[in-house]
N, C-alpha and C positions, 0 to 999 in steps of 0.2 A: 443198912446200918444196924449194928447190933443193939438191943435193949441195954440200958446202962448196967443192969445187974449182970447180964450175961458177959459184959466186957470185963467185969472183975471177978466173976464167979462162975466157972465153966459148968457147974453142977446145977445152976439156977433153972427153976421151972416156972412158967407162969402160973397164976392162981388157979388151982384145980377147977372151980365153977366154970372158967372161961374155956377150958380145954375139952375138945370134942374127940373121944376116943375112935380110933380107926384101925382097920387092918388092910393096908393097901400095898400089895407088892410094887417094888420099883426097880428101876435099873439106874445106877447113878454113874455119871461120868466123873472120874477122879481127876485131880489136878494133873495137868499135862508135864511131862518131863521130856528131856531130849530122847532118852531111850525108849520111851513108851507114849507117843503123843496122843493116842486115842484109847485110853484104858477105861473099861467099864466093869462094874461089879453089881451083884444083886444085893438087894436089901428090902426093907419095908418101913412104911410109915405107920406108926401105932398112935399118932395123935396129931391133930390140927389145932392152931391158935391163930386168932387175929389180932394183931398188936393195935393199941390205940391209934397209931399212925395209919392203920389200914394195910399194913404188910402182912401177908399170909406165912405163917411158920409152921414147920412140920418137926415132929420128933422122929428122927430118922436113925434107923438101926441098920448098919451094914453088917455083913456075915463076919462074925468074929470080933466085932467091936460093940462097945457100950452105946446106948442111944444117946444121941445129941440134938439139941434144938438148932435148927438152921432156918434161914429164909427159903421158901419154896421157889425154885427157879426151874420152869419147865424145860429150858435149855440144857439143864445139868441133871434133872430128876426126872426120868420118864416113868409115868404111871402105866402099870402093866394090868392086863385083865384079870378080874377076880373070878370070872365064870367063863364057861365056854366061849369060843369065838363064833 
């Protein structure tokens, strides 16, 4: 569930003192369509936030798109290594 502010203002951000900056490469599964059932794209998480209800949120930036806050879902957002394997 979205925080109330994000439901009415898509540019809303959590209070800056509660945000942890990050640089985490990710691969994100996009919404499925009939023509492309398994579409993935690269992006990065550049901040983390824990909502008062305990939900973990990330500021996600996909290639070619503005960053947006979304709940972290490990089934949809795969964390990629940041250093050698």
